[in-house]
Wavefront OBJ file of the C-alpha trace (Angstrom):
o trace
v 102.403 -31.878 -23.180
v 99.061 -30.380 -24.270
v 95.904 -32.012 -22.984
v 93.686 -32.987 -25.946
v 90.493 -32.053 -24.086
v 91.454 -28.396 -23.636
v 92.404 -25.840 -26.237
v 95.189 -23.309 -26.138
v 92.819 -20.383 -26.793
v 89.318 -19.389 -25.823
v 86.578 -18.628 -28.320
v 84.709 -15.424 -27.443
v 81.145 -15.884 -26.198
v 78.878 -15.891 -29.248
v 75.731 -17.337 -30.795
v 74.928 -18.551 -34.274
v 72.269 -17.270 -36.658
v 69.346 -19.717 -36.546
v 68.886 -19.470 -40.322
v 72.361 -19.524 -41.862
v 74.590 -20.486 -38.910
v 76.992 -17.530 -39.071
v 78.576 -16.522 -35.757
v 76.901 -13.451 -34.233
v 76.895 -11.566 -30.933
v 75.708 -13.586 -27.968
v 71.983 -13.316 -27.356
v 70.992 -12.371 -30.901
v 69.091 -14.727 -33.163
v 69.773 -13.420 -36.682
v 72.771 -12.024 -38.516
v 70.762 -9.810 -40.879
v 67.295 -8.605 -41.799
v 67.304 -11.028 -44.734
v 67.701 -13.964 -42.337
v 64.967 -12.538 -40.085
v 62.554 -12.250 -43.041
v 63.436 -15.750 -44.238
v 62.736 -17.146 -40.748
v 59.409 -15.287 -40.497
v 58.367 -16.627 -43.912
v 59.314 -20.150 -42.845
v 57.231 -19.830 -39.657
v 54.230 -18.543 -41.648
v 54.535 -21.428 -44.101
v 54.732 -24.014 -41.319
v 51.736 -22.499 -39.537
v 49.714 -22.464 -42.767
v 50.618 -26.088 -43.538
v 49.681 -27.128 -40.011
v 46.258 -25.485 -40.346
v 45.730 -27.110 -43.740
v 46.602 -30.541 -42.340
v 44.210 -30.112 -39.386
v 41.424 -28.959 -41.709
v 42.079 -31.912 -44.021
v 41.952 -34.378 -41.143
v 38.684 -32.880 -39.879
v 37.191 -33.017 -43.379
v 38.160 -36.675 -43.758
v 36.650 -37.513 -40.367
v 33.464 -35.624 -41.271
v 33.226 -37.479 -44.593
v 33.651 -40.816 -42.834
v 30.998 -39.992 -40.237
v 28.543 -38.701 -42.832
v 29.110 -41.640 -45.180
v 28.514 -44.174 -42.389
v 25.344 -42.359 -41.339
v 23.809 -42.446 -44.835
v 24.901 -45.976 -45.724
l 1 2 3 4 5 6 7 8 9 10 11 12 13 14 15 16 17 18 19 20 21 22 23 24 25 26 27 28 29 30 31 32 33 34 35 36 37 38 39 40 41 42 43 44 45 46 47 48 49 50 51 52 53 54 55 56 57 58 59 60 61 62 63 64 65 66 67 68 69 70 71
């Protein structure tokens, strides 16, 4: 009788690409240069959006402070 919690074979130690999910050698993050570039572009976009959101929040706060001062 085979125990359902164990398997009959072992999967070799591996990782998965953080962009596309393909199995890769253990310890690596990307399966190809295309995935690496796509990840770097995604990080740049997120960083840019974060800076834009912070700037927008600061501008709104400044507008509120200035408008209450002059009114």
